[in-house]
C-alpha positions in Angstrom: -8.6 -31.8 -3.8 -10.7 -28.7 -4.7 -12.2 -28.6 -8.1 -10.0 -26.2 -10.1 -9.1 -24.1 -7.1 -6.5 -21.5 -8.2 -4.6 -19.4 -5.7 -2.3 -16.8 -7.3 -2.1 -13.1 -6.7 -0.3 -9.9 -7.9 2.4 -8.4 -5.7 2.6 -4.8 -6.9 5.5 -2.4 -6.4 5.1 1.4 -6.6 1.7 2.3 -8.0 0.3 5.8 -8.7 -2.4 6.6 -6.2 -3.7 9.8 -4.6 -1.7 9.0 -1.4 1.3 10.7 -3.0 0.6 13.9 -4.9 1.7 14.0 -8.5 4.3 16.7 -7.9 5.8 15.1 -4.9 9.6 14.4 -5.3 9.2 10.9 -4.1 7.4 10.0 -7.3 10.4 10.9 -9.4 12.8 9.0 -7.1 10.5 5.9 -7.2 10.3 6.0 -11.0 14.1 6.2 -11.1 14.4 3.0 -9.0 12.3 1.2 -11.6 14.2 -0.1 -14.6 11.2 0.6 -16.9 11.4 4.3 -15.7 7.8 4.8 -14.5 5.5 4.1 -11.6 2.8 1.6 -12.2 -0.8 2.5 -12.7 -3.8 1.0 -11.0 -5.1 -0.2 -14.4 -2.0 -2.4 -14.8 -2.7 -4.1 -11.5 -6.3 -4.4 -12.5 -5.4 -6.0 -15.8 -3.3 -8.7 -14.0 -6.1 -9.3 -11.5 -8.6 -9.6 -14.4 -6.3 -12.2 -16.1 -6.0 -14.2 -12.8 -9.8 -14.3 -12.5 -10.3 -15.3 -16.1 -10.3 -18.8 -17.7 -7.0 -17.9 -19.4 -5.2 -18.5 -16.1 -6.8 -21.9 -15.5 -3.4 -23.7 -15.4 -1.7 -21.1 -13.3 -1.8 -21.7 -9.5 0.3 -21.1 -6.4 2.1 -18.0 -7.8 2.9 -14.6 -6.5 3.3 -12.4 -9.6 5.5 -9.5 -9.0 4.3 -6.4 -10.9 6.9 -3.8 -10.2 8.4 -2.7 -13.5 11.6 -4.6 -12.7 12.4 -3.0 -9.3 13.2 -6.3 -7.7 15.2 -7.5 -10.7 17.8 -4.8 -10.4 18.7 -1.4 -9.0 19.3 1.5 -11.2 21.8 4.3 -10.6 19.3 7.0 -11.6 17.8 6.8 -8.2 21.1 7.6 -6.5 21.7 10.5 -8.8 18.3 12.0 -8.0 18.6 11.4 -4.3 22.0 13.1 -4.0 21.4 15.8 -6.5 
């Protein structure tokens, strides 16, 4: 067995990037799908990656950590309201 080999990684949901302009309507709909009510930021993914690379995660291995503000935990009706007007 490898000496202290740890294989875990983040699985991000919607994250703010320059691929979708800030004023694009899809951002509002994506945020509405999220129970927390906002789209994730690159810094939030980076913070998780930093934790996974740190000694603090030494006992954590074999995990896919979903970082999506609760999107996969449950659907919110706000997205439907925004989509249909």
